[in-house]
C-alpha positions in Angstrom: 97.4 -63.8 -153.4 93.7 -64.8 -153.3 91.6 -67.2 -151.3 91.9 -69.9 -154.0 95.6 -70.3 -153.5 95.3 -70.1 -149.7 92.6 -72.8 -149.7 94.2 -75.2 -152.1 97.8 -74.7 -150.9 96.6 -74.9 -147.4 95.2 -78.4 -147.8 98.4 -79.5 -149.4 100.7 -77.9 -146.8 98.6 -79.4 -144.0 99.1 -82.8 -145.5 102.8 -82.3 -145.9 103.1 -81.0 -142.4 101.6 -84.3 -141.1 104.2 -86.2 -143.1 107.0 -84.2 -141.6 105.7 -84.6 -138.1 105.7 -88.4 -138.6 109.2 -88.1 -140.0 108.3 -90.0 -143.1 109.5 -87.7 -145.8 111.8 -84.8 -146.5 110.3 -81.3 -146.8 108.9 -80.5 -150.2 110.6 -77.6 -151.9 107.8 -75.1 -152.4 108.0 -72.5 -155.1 109.9 -69.3 -154.5 108.9 -66.0 -156.2 111.9 -64.2 -157.5 111.2 -60.5 -158.0 113.8 -58.9 -160.4 113.8 -55.5 -161.9 116.3 -52.8 -162.8 114.5 -50.1 -160.7 113.6 -50.6 -157.0 110.5 -48.4 -157.2 108.8 -50.7 -159.7 108.8 -53.6 -157.3 106.5 -52.0 -154.6 103.3 -52.6 -156.6 104.2 -56.3 -157.1 104.9 -56.8 -153.4 101.6 -55.1 -152.5 99.9 -57.8 -154.6 101.3 -60.5 -152.3 100.5 -59.1 -148.9 97.5 -56.8 -149.5 99.4 -54.0 -147.8 100.9 -50.8 -149.2 104.7 -50.7 -149.5 106.0 -47.2 -149.1 107.6 -45.9 -152.2 109.4 -43.2 -150.2 110.6 -45.6 -147.5 111.2 -48.7 -149.6 115.0 -48.9 -149.9 116.6 -51.7 -151.7 119.4 -53.7 -150.1 122.7 -54.5 -151.8 121.9 -58.1 -151.0 118.8 -60.3 -151.5 115.8 -59.7 -149.3 113.8 -62.9 -148.5 110.2 -62.2 -147.5 109.1 -65.5 -145.9 105.4 -65.9 -145.6 103.5 -68.5 -143.7 100.0 -69.1 -142.5 99.2 -68.2 -138.9 96.3 -67.2 -136.8 97.8 -63.8 -136.0 99.6 -61.4 -138.3 103.2 -60.9 -137.3 106.4 -59.5 -138.7 110.0 -60.2 -137.9 113.2 -58.9 -139.5 116.5 -60.8 -139.1 120.0 -60.0 -140.4 123.2 -61.8 -139.6 121.4 -64.1 -137.2 120.1 -61.2 -135.2 116.5 -60.2 -134.7 116.2 -56.5 -135.5 112.4 -56.2 -135.3 109.5 -58.4 -134.1 105.9 -57.3 -133.6 102.3 -58.0 -134.4 100.4 -56.4 -137.3 96.8 -55.1 -137.3 94.3 -55.8 -139.9 93.0 -52.2 -139.8 96.3 -50.8 -140.9 96.7 -51.1 -144.7 100.2 -49.7 -144.6 103.2 -51.7 -143.4 104.3 -50.2 -140.0 106.9 -47.5 -140.0 108.8 -49.5 -137.3 109.0 -52.4 -139.7 110.3 -50.2 -142.5 112.9 -48.7 -140.2 114.1 -52.2 -139.2 114.3 -53.3 -142.8 116.2 -50.1 -143.7 118.5 -50.8 -140.7 119.3 -54.3 -141.9 119.8 -53.1 -145.5 122.1 -50.3 -144.4 124.2 -52.8 -142.6 124.6 -54.8 -145.8 125.7 -51.7 -147.7 129.1 -50.2 -148.0 130.8 -47.8 -150.2 133.0 -48.0 -153.3 135.5 -45.7 -154.8 132.9 -44.5 -157.3 130.3 -43.9 -154.7 128.1 -46.8 -155.7 126.9 -49.4 -153.2 128.6 -52.8 -153.6 126.6 -55.9 -154.0 127.0 -58.6 -151.4 126.5 -62.1 -152.8 126.4 -64.0 -149.5 124.3 -62.1 -147.0 120.5 -62.1 -146.9 118.0 -59.8 -145.2 115.2 -62.1 -143.9 111.7 -60.6 -143.3 109.1 -63.1 -141.9 105.5 -62.2 -142.3 102.7 -64.4 -140.9 98.9 -64.2 -141.1 96.4 -64.8 -143.9 99.0 -65.3 -146.5 100.1 -68.4 -148.5 103.1 -70.4 -147.4 105.6 -68.8 -149.8 109.0 -67.2 -150.0 109.3 -64.0 -152.0 112.9 -63.1 -152.9 113.6 -59.4 -153.7 116.8 -59.4 -155.7 119.1 -56.3 -156.0 118.2 -54.1 -159.0 119.9 -55.0 -162.2 120.8 -51.4 -163.0 124.3 -51.8 -164.5 126.1 -50.8 -161.3 128.2 -53.7 -159.8 127.0 -55.7 -162.8 129.3 -58.7 -162.2 128.2 -59.3 -158.6 124.6 -58.7 -159.4 124.7 -61.2 -162.2 126.1 -63.8 -159.8 123.2 -63.3 -157.5 120.7 -63.4 -160.3 122.2 -66.6 -161.7 122.1 -68.2 -158.3 118.4 -67.6 -157.7 117.0 -67.8 -161.2 118.7 -71.2 -161.7 116.6 -72.8 -158.9 114.1 -75.1 -160.6 111.3 -74.4 -158.1 111.5 -70.6 -158.7 108.8 -68.5 -160.3 110.4 -65.4 -161.9 108.6 -62.1 -161.8 110.3 -59.8 -164.3 109.1 -56.2 -163.4 109.6 -53.7 -166.2 108.4 -50.1 -166.3 106.3 -49.1 -169.3 108.6 -46.1 -169.7 111.6 -48.3 -170.5 112.5 -49.6 -174.0 111.9 -53.3 -174.4 114.6 -53.9 -177.0 117.8 -55.2 -175.4 116.4 -55.0 -171.9 119.0 -56.6 -169.6 116.4 -58.3 -167.3 114.6 -60.0 -170.2 117.8 -61.1 -171.8 119.0 -62.8 -168.6 115.7 -64.5 -168.0 115.5 -65.8 -171.5 118.7 -67.7 -170.8 117.4 -69.2 -167.5 113.8 -69.9 -168.6 113.8 -70.2 -172.4 110.4 -71.8 -172.5 108.9 -69.1 -170.3 106.9 -71.7 -168.3 107.9 -70.2 -164.9 108.2 -66.5 -165.8 105.6 -63.8 -165.5 106.4 -60.5 -167.0 104.9 -57.5 -165.1 104.5 -54.0 -166.7 104.1 -51.2 -164.3 102.2 -48.1 -165.6 102.4 -44.6 -164.1 99.0 -43.0 -163.3 99.8 -39.5 -164.4 97.2 -38.3 -167.0 99.6 -37.0 -169.6 101.5 -40.3 -169.9 101.7 -41.8 -173.4 99.5 -44.8 -173.1 100.4 -46.0 -176.6 103.9 -46.7 -175.4 102.7 -49.0 -172.7 100.4 -50.8 -175.2 103.3 -51.2 -177.6 105.3 -52.8 -174.8 102.4 -55.0 -173.7 101.9 -56.3 -177.3 105.6 -57.0 -177.5 105.3 -59.1 -174.4 102.4 -60.9 -176.1 104.6 -62.1 -178.9 107.0 -63.8 -176.4 106.7 -67.2 -174.8 106.4 -65.8 -171.2 103.1 -64.7 -169.6 102.6 -61.0 -169.0 100.5 -58.7 -167.0 99.9 -54.9 -166.6 99.7 -53.4 -163.1 98.5 -49.9 -162.1 101.2 -48.0 -160.3 99.8 -45.6 -157.7 101.2 -42.2 -157.1 104.1 -41.8 -154.7 102.1 -39.2 -152.7 99.9 -41.6 -150.7 98.5 -39.8 -147.7 95.0 -41.0 -147.1 95.5 -43.8 -149.6 93.4 -46.9 -149.0 93.0 -50.3 -150.6 89.5 -49.4 -151.8 90.7 -46.1 -153.3 93.6 -47.9 -155.0 91.3 -50.5 -156.6 88.8 -47.9 -157.6 91.5 -45.8 -159.3 93.0 -48.8 -161.0 89.6 -49.9 -162.5 88.8 -46.4 -163.7 92.3 -46.1 -165.2 92.4 -49.5 -167.0 88.8 -49.4 -168.2 89.2 -46.3 -170.3 90.8 -45.4 -173.5 93.4 -47.6 -175.1 93.6 -49.9 -172.1 90.4 -51.6 -173.3 92.5 -53.3 -176.0 94.3 -55.4 -173.3 92.3 -58.5 -172.2 91.0 -58.2 -168.7 92.9 -61.2 -167.4 96.1 -59.5 -168.4 95.6 -56.3 -166.4 94.7 -55.3 -162.8 95.9 -56.5 -159.4 93.1 -59.0 -158.8 93.6 -60.8 -162.1 97.4 -60.7 -161.4 96.8 -62.4 -158.1 94.7 -65.1 -159.7 97.3 -65.7 -162.5 100.2 -65.7 -160.0 98.3 -68.2 -157.8 97.9 -70.5 -160.8 101.6 -70.4 -161.6 102.5 -71.1 -158.0 100.1 -74.0 -157.9 101.6 -75.5 -161.1 105.1 -75.3 -159.6 103.8 -76.8 -156.4 102.4 -79.7 -158.4 105.8 -80.4 -159.9 107.3 -80.5 -156.4 104.6 -82.8 -155.0 104.4 -85.2 -158.0 107.3 -87.4 -156.8 105.7 -87.8 -153.4 102.8 -89.9 -154.8 105.0 -93.0 -155.5 106.8 -92.6 -152.2 103.5 -92.4 -150.3 102.1 -95.5 -152.0 105.2 -97.4 -150.9 104.8 -96.2 -147.4 101.2 -97.2 -147.4 102.1 -100.7 -148.7 104.7 -101.0 -146.0 102.3 -100.1 -143.2 99.6 -102.5 -144.6 102.1 -105.4 -144.7 103.2 -104.7 -141.2 99.6 -104.6 -140.0 99.0 -107.9 -141.8 101.9 -109.4 -139.8 100.6 -108.1 -136.5 97.2 -109.5 -137.3 93.9 -108.6 -135.7 93.6 -107.7 -132.1 93.5 -110.9 -129.9 92.1 -110.9 -126.4 90.3 -114.3 -126.4 91.5 -117.9 -126.9 89.5 -118.1 -130.1 91.2 -114.9 -131.4 94.6 -116.2 -130.4 94.0 -119.6 -132.0 92.9 -117.9 -135.2 96.0 -115.7 -135.1 98.2 -118.8 -134.8 96.3 -120.6 -137.6 96.9 -117.6 -139.9 100.6 -117.7 -139.2 100.7 -121.5 -139.8 98.8 -121.2 -143.1 101.2 -118.5 -144.4 104.2 -120.4 -143.1 103.1 -123.5 -145.0 102.4 -121.5 -148.2 105.7 -119.5 -148.3 107.8 -122.5 -147.2 106.2 -124.5 -150.1 106.9 -121.7 -152.5 110.5 -121.5 -151.4 111.2 -125.2 -152.0 109.2 -125.2 -155.3 111.1 -122.2 -156.6 108.2 -119.8 -156.8 109.4 -116.4 -155.5 106.6 -114.0 -156.2 105.9 -113.3 -152.5 107.5 -110.1 -151.1 109.2 -112.2 -148.5 111.8 -113.4 -151.0 112.9 -109.9 -152.0 114.9 -109.3 -155.1 117.5 -111.5 -156.8 120.9 -111.7 -155.3 123.7 -109.9 -157.1 126.9 -111.6 -157.9 130.1 -110.6 -156.2 128.8 -110.7 -152.6 130.8 -112.2 -149.8 130.1 -115.9 -149.0 128.3 -115.0 -145.8 126.1 -112.4 -147.4 125.6 -114.5 -150.5 124.3 -117.5 -148.4 122.3 -115.5 -145.9 120.4 -113.6 -148.6 119.8 -116.7 -150.7 118.5 -119.0 -148.0 115.0 -117.5 -148.5 115.2 -118.8 -152.1 115.9 -122.3 -150.9 115.2 -124.2 -154.1 117.7 -122.0 -156.0 120.3 -122.3 -153.3 120.0 -126.1 -152.9 120.3 -126.5 -156.6 123.5 -124.6 -156.6 124.8 -126.5 -153.6 124.2 -129.7 -155.4 126.3 -128.5 -158.3 129.1 -127.5 -156.0 128.8 -130.9 -154.1 129.3 -132.8 -157.4 132.2 -130.5 -158.3 133.9 -131.2 -155.0 133.4 -134.9 -155.4 135.0 -134.8 -158.8 138.0 -132.7 -157.7 138.6 -133.8 -154.2 136.4 -136.9 -153.7 139.2 -139.4 -153.6 142.1 -140.2 -151.3 144.8 -140.5 -153.9 145.6 -138.3 -157.0 147.2 -140.9 -159.2 150.1 -139.8 -161.4 149.6 -141.5 -164.8 152.9 -140.0 -166.1 151.3 -137.6 -168.6 148.2 -139.5 -169.5 144.6 -138.7 -168.6 142.3 -140.6 -166.2 138.7 -140.2 -165.4 139.3 -139.1 -161.9 140.2 -135.6 -162.8 143.7 -135.3 -164.4 144.6 -134.2 -168.0 148.3 -134.4 -169.1 149.4 -134.1 -165.6 147.0 -131.2 -164.7 144.3 -131.9 -162.2 140.8 -130.6 -162.9 140.0 -127.8 -160.5 136.7 -126.2 -159.4 137.5 -123.3 -161.7 137.2 -125.7 -164.6 133.9 -127.2 -163.5 131.9 -124.3 -162.0 130.6 -121.0 -163.3 131.9 -117.8 -161.6 128.8 -117.1 -159.5 129.0 -120.5 -157.8 132.6 -120.3 -156.7 131.9 -118.4 -153.5 130.0 -121.5 -152.3 133.2 -123.6 -152.5 134.5 -121.8 -149.4 131.8 -123.7 -147.5 133.4 -127.1 -148.3 136.6 -127.5 -146.4 138.0 -130.8 -147.9 141.5 -132.1 -147.8 143.3 -132.2 -151.2 144.0 -135.8 -152.4 147.5 -137.2 -151.8 149.4 -137.5 -155.0 151.0 -140.9 -155.7 152.5 -142.5 -158.8 150.8 -145.4 -160.4 153.9 -147.6 -159.7 153.8 -146.8 -156.0 150.1 -147.7 -155.9 150.7 -150.9 -157.9 153.4 -152.0 -155.5 151.1 -151.5 -152.6 148.4 -153.6 -154.2 150.8 -156.4 -155.0 152.8 -156.0 -151.7 155.8 -155.2 -153.9 155.7 -158.5 -155.7 155.0 -158.5 -159.4 154.1 -162.2 -159.4 151.4 -161.9 -156.8 148.0 -163.0 -158.2 145.3 -161.4 -155.9 141.6 -162.0 -156.3 140.3 -160.0 -159.3 137.4 -158.7 -157.2 138.9 -158.1 -153.8 141.8 -155.9 -154.9 139.9 -153.4 -157.0 137.2 -153.2 -154.4 139.7 -152.5 -151.7 141.3 -149.8 -153.9 137.9 -148.3 -154.6 137.0 -148.2 -150.9 140.3 -146.5 -150.2 139.6 -143.9 -152.9 136.1 -143.0 -151.7 137.1 -142.4 -148.1 136.5 -138.6 -148.4 132.9 -139.2 -149.6 131.4 -139.3 -146.1 132.9 -136.0 -145.0 131.9 -134.3 -148.2 128.3 -135.7 -148.1 127.9 -134.9 -144.4 129.1 -131.4 -145.1 126.7 -131.0 -148.0 123.6 -132.3 -146.1 124.6 -130.1 -143.2 124.8 -127.0 -145.4 121.4 -127.8 -146.8 120.0 -128.2 -143.3 121.5 -124.9 -142.1 120.0 -123.2 -145.2 116.6 -124.7 -144.5 116.8 -123.7 -140.9 117.8 -120.1 -141.8 114.8 -120.0 -144.1 112.4 -121.2 -141.4 113.8 -118.7 -138.9 113.6 -115.8 -141.3 110.1 -116.8 -142.3 109.0 -116.9 -138.7 110.5 -113.5 -138.0 108.7 -112.2 -141.2 105.3 -113.6 -140.2 105.4 -112.9 -136.5 105.9 -109.3 -135.3 105.9 -110.3 -131.6 109.4 -111.5 -130.8 108.0 -113.4 -127.8 105.5 -115.4 -129.9 108.2 -116.0 -132.6 110.5 -117.3 -129.9 107.8 -119.7 -128.5 107.1 -121.1 -132.0 110.7 -121.4 -132.8 111.6 -123.2 -129.6 108.6 -125.6 -129.8 108.7 -126.4 -133.5 111.7 -125.2 -135.5 114.5 -126.2 -133.1 113.3 -129.7 -132.5 112.6 -130.3 -136.2 116.1 -129.5 -137.3 117.7 -131.2 -134.4 115.9 -134.4 -135.4 116.7 -133.9 -139.1 120.4 -133.6 -138.4 120.5 -137.2 -137.1 118.3 -138.4 -139.8 120.5 -137.0 -142.6 123.7 -138.4 -141.0 122.1 -141.8 -140.8 120.9 -141.5 -144.4 124.4 -140.7 -145.7 125.6 -143.8 -143.8 122.9 -145.8 -145.5 123.8 -144.6 -148.9 127.5 -145.3 -148.3 126.9 -148.8 -146.9 126.9 -150.6 -150.2 130.1 -148.9 -151.3 131.9 -149.5 -148.0 130.8 -153.1 -147.2 128.8 -154.5 -150.1 129.8 -156.9 -152.9 130.5 -155.8 -156.4 130.4 -158.2 -159.4 133.1 -156.5 -161.6 132.4 -159.0 -164.4 129.2 -157.0 -165.1 131.3 -153.9 -165.8 133.4 -155.5 -168.5 130.8 -155.0 -171.2 130.6 -151.3 -171.0 133.7 -150.1 -169.3 135.6 -149.2 -172.5 139.2 -148.2 -172.8 140.8 -146.1 -170.1 143.5 -143.5 -171.1 146.5 -144.1 -169.0 145.7 -147.7 -168.7 144.9 -148.7 -172.3 146.8 -147.3 -175.2 150.1 -145.4 -175.2 153.0 -146.2 -172.9 151.8 -148.6 -170.3 153.2 -147.8 -166.9 151.4 -150.9 -165.5 152.9 -153.4 -167.9 155.1 -155.0 -165.2 151.9 -155.4 -163.0 149.2 -157.0 -165.1 147.2 -158.0 -162.1 147.3 -154.4 -160.8 146.4 -153.1 -164.2 143.2 -155.2 -164.2 142.4 -153.9 -160.7 142.9 -150.3 -161.8 140.6 -150.9 -164.7 137.8 -152.3 -162.6 138.3 -149.7 -159.9 138.2 -146.7 -162.2 135.1 -147.9 -164.1 133.2 -148.5 -160.8 134.4 -145.2 -159.3 133.1 -143.2 -162.3 129.7 -144.8 -162.2 129.4 -144.7 -158.4 130.4 -141.1 -158.0 127.5 -139.7 -160.1 125.0 -142.1 -158.6 126.1 -141.3 -155.1 125.8 -137.5 -155.7 122.3 -138.0 -157.1 121.3 -140.2 -154.2 122.5 -137.7 -151.6 120.7 -134.9 -153.4 117.4 -136.8 -153.8 117.1 -139.5 -151.1 118.8 -137.5 -148.4 118.3 -133.7 -149.0 115.0 -133.8 -150.8 113.2 -136.8 -149.2 114.5 -136.4 -145.7 114.6 -132.7 -145.4 113.1 -130.3 -147.9 109.7 -132.0 -148.5 109.0 -131.9 -144.7 109.6 -128.1 -144.2 106.0 -127.0 -144.7 105.0 -129.4 -142.0 107.0 -127.6 -139.3 104.0 -125.5 -138.5 100.6 -126.2 -139.9 96.9 -125.4 -139.1 96.5 -129.0 -138.0 99.1 -128.5 -135.4 97.4 -125.3 -134.2 94.0 -127.0 -134.0 95.5 -129.7 -131.7 97.0 -127.2 -129.2 95.4 -127.0 -125.8 93.9 -123.7 -124.7 96.7 -123.3 -122.2 99.4 -123.7 -124.8 97.6 -121.2 -127.1 97.5 -118.6 -124.3 101.2 -119.3 -123.5 102.3 -118.8 -127.1 99.9 -116.2 -128.6 98.9 -113.8 -125.8 99.5 -110.3 -127.2 102.1 -108.0 -125.8 101.4 -104.4 -124.8 104.1 -103.3 -127.4 102.2 -105.0 -130.2 98.9 -103.4 -129.2 100.6 -100.0 -129.2 102.3 -100.6 -132.5 99.0 -101.7 -134.1 97.3 -98.5 -133.0 100.2 -96.4 -134.1 100.3 -98.1 -137.5 96.5 -97.7 -138.0 96.7 -94.0 -137.1 99.7 -93.4 -139.4 98.1 -95.4 -142.2 94.9 -93.3 -142.1 97.0 -90.1 -142.3 99.1 -91.5 -145.2 96.0 -92.4 -147.2 94.5 -88.9 -146.6 97.8 -87.2 -147.6 98.0 -89.4 -150.7 94.5 -88.4 -151.8 95.5 -84.7 -151.3 98.7 -85.1 -153.3 96.9 -86.9 -156.1 94.5 -83.9 -156.4 97.6 -81.9 -157.2 98.4 -83.8 -160.4 99.4 -81.8 -163.5 96.3 -79.9 -164.7 95.6 -77.5 -167.5 95.0 -74.1 -166.1 93.6 -70.9 -167.7 95.9 -68.0 -167.9 99.2 -69.8 -167.3 100.7 -69.9 -170.7 101.7 -67.5 -173.4 98.7 -68.6 -175.4 96.4 -67.2 -172.8 97.8 -63.7 -173.4 95.7 -63.3 -176.5 92.1 -62.2 -176.3 89.6 -59.8 -177.5 89.0 -56.3 -176.0 86.5 -56.0 -173.3 
């Protein structure tokens, strides 16, 4: 269809072929030319325009099923006919022979005859499932031309099914072939196409004209002008005589020019008549459809290029000397420091952090994905930690006989985590396995304080302090679990970050063994000791409860309403002091664990796990041991560089196929002045 299409389409197809060889994208659906007419003989002139070879009018016999002519570029011209998965014909073609070989026609006729049958009225039935496949290679565009059964009113229902199937394909270019001897009004082909392509953007109407001298040219011009008024493009082709002995391409072109450059034909614009103009117009339509198929690839290619570039950045430059190895490790350390700092500061712009985590995930997936965003995760763990302290951070659940206390009970109902936490934090509760407080009545607890004697007068400070220390017994286990969860999250971050930055698993393993593992092993002991330090005052220190009297205020369940502790005035005072101190201490303890333990003893030290200073102090022997490059990394780098170069080139080619305004590819181009 012209060198322009071959050249431009060839560049694109070469680029797409490289992508497919690399396994990086699905094949692009290139345009298909759908040839439809209501008379078989009218199609031969259109098929000649595709291949530059004469299609015998006498031998061309239409099948009762679609015929797919699959064209593809190749150094040699070949032909192959297949039907029902059987090769019927296969041979080379010669450039000297303008006519399609008789053997090829015989093979096509054989395949077509096998697809035919007979009906009671003598008409050939239309087969909607089978396809005659004709493959042609050589100096032709990569294109599929589908010759549909004629829409001649016979077997109308089955034919309509086939037409609907092929014309509905969005990548199809419809060629509606109409003889100038047919009336345009109510034409079945045009009516069907108007439903499938109402805008006419992918339809090209073709008027075939007989070459006999006494033919009424005015009739053809009337038809052409009628096409002009429609949205679809149109074109007039010279239809050579059926008697074709000695017919050559040069003779055909000469006859066409003489025929269309005389008489009334001069009123038709030159770009709307003749086989050469038709090939150019058809090439433009095919290119436009190709552009639509290729357009989505641009974004995909850019993503692939970015992915390859990021991977190459992780692999780093080639390293064969100690200096190159040290520079490689220094780059890793610098990026480790930067991203670790971003994680604990809550800055998640780096691609390492990915996208936000969706709600509704399992606990394991929720925690694993969120460990990269460490600041966000630790903040949520701190909230859950405080909630667990409020709901389960005491040994006894005191029954105040329908009254409320500040330890988590309202009218006999204990506060639960459902009351204290938003929905998206509840999965984290599964990480804290804490025993539920033992429920006791206030009378039972008062008797235990006074040893069952109402007259006992214990120390006003010793008894509430003992009761307080009994109540906070779960604090250590809860705090240890919380700091351990934060440590595990931080360790997961460090390991994922190392894997992200270091492509070589051996190098990552060395760095992890030498720096990450010892760091967190030491921090585990430090955090445990810090929790003990924060609890020491509560478990063994002295409390001056007289300082709490000024701001303790009334306590529901102890002050006001029915007083269950009336028989135990000393116990009542002990409860008052214990509850006030418990309330104040619980919040302070939670804050101290979050700040003095998790923040000061763990998080702020993460960027120092691996730093450029550490790398600079490594001996040459250690640098070689850690950073020597594996053969696999060398091969991967070369492969990535090669693929990246190909991707960039393919992207440039695809961008050149962006939507462009082309002359002669719209209905507006059908107007023009006579030659």
